C-alpha positions in Angstrom: -0.1 -0.4 -0.2 1.2 3.3 -0.7 1.0 6.1 1.9 -1.9 7.7 0.1 -3.6 4.6 0.0 -3.0 4.3 3.8 -4.0 7.6 4.3 -7.0 7.4 2.3 -8.1 4.4 4.5 -8.0 6.2 7.7 -10.0 9.4 6.0 -12.6 7.1 4.9 -12.7 5.4 8.6 -12.7 9.1 9.8 -15.4 9.8 7.7 -17.6 6.5 8.4 -17.4 7.5 12.1 -18.6 10.5 12.5 -21.4 9.4 10.3 -22.2 6.9 12.9 -21.5 9.0 15.9 -23.8 11.5 14.5 -26.4 9.7 13.4 -26.5 8.1 17.1 -26.4 11.4 18.6 -29.5 12.8 16.7 -31.3 9.1 17.7 -30.3 9.7 21.5 -31.9 13.7 21.6 -34.9 12.0 19.5 -34.9 9.5 22.1 -33.9 11.9 25.2 -37.7 12.2 26.7 -37.6 8.5 27.6 -34.6 8.7 29.6 -30.6 8.8 29.3 -29.3 7.0 26.3 -25.7 6.1 26.7 -23.5 7.5 23.7 -20.0 5.1 22.4 -17.0 6.7 22.8 -15.0 7.8 19.9 -13.0 5.1 18.1 -9.6 4.8 18.4 -8.3 4.8 14.6 -4.6 4.4 13.9 -2.1 6.8 12.2 -1.7 6.0 8.6 2.3 6.1 9.5 1.5 2.7 11.7 -0.6 0.6 8.7 1.9 -1.8 7.3 2.8 -1.1 4.0 1.1 -5.0 2.5 -2.0 -6.6 2.9 -3.0 -9.8 5.0 -2.0 -12.6 3.3 -5.3 -14.2 4.3 -8.7 -12.8 4.7 -11.0 -14.0 7.4 -11.9 -17.1 7.8 -9.3 -18.0 6.0 -9.4 -21.9 7.2 -12.8 -24.2 7.6 -12.3 -27.9 9.4 -14.6 -30.3 7.8 -16.5 -33.3 9.8 -13.8 -36.0 7.9 -11.2 -34.0 9.6 -9.6 -31.8 6.9 -8.5 -28.5 7.1 -9.6 -26.6 4.2 -7.6 -23.3 3.6 -8.2 -20.0 1.2 -4.9 -19.9 -0.7 -5.9 -17.5 -3.5 -8.1 -14.2 -3.7 -11.4 -14.7 -4.5 -12.7 -15.2 -8.3 -13.5 -12.5 -9.9 -15.4 -14.1 -12.9 -17.3 -16.4 -10.2 -16.7 -14.7 -7.0 -15.9 -17.7 -5.3 -12.9 -18.3 -2.7 -10.3 -20.6 -3.7 -9.5 -23.1 -1.3 -7.5 -26.0 -1.1 -7.0 -29.0 1.6 -5.0 -30.5 3.7 -6.0 -34.7 5.8 -3.0 -33.7 8.1 -1.5 -36.7 7.3 2.2 -37.3 5.9 2.2 -38.2 2.6 
């Protein structure tokens, strides 16, 4: 990720947090007639300089077990054509 990409991510998170807090404050003001409404504290946002320059290799969930004891690991990005994840599997047994 470039420094500009990281800053754009931080800016996007800050905008979403501000919008969410404004919406919650408006709802709390409307509901204040029924009693106090707690608001969540501001979100702690990591500065852009502290964000790594790379994206994680695996997205969550990256691994699943099945009833047969196999471990399925998503090893590639989702296919753009089918929007399906690419999975490989391991039995956990030596070959």
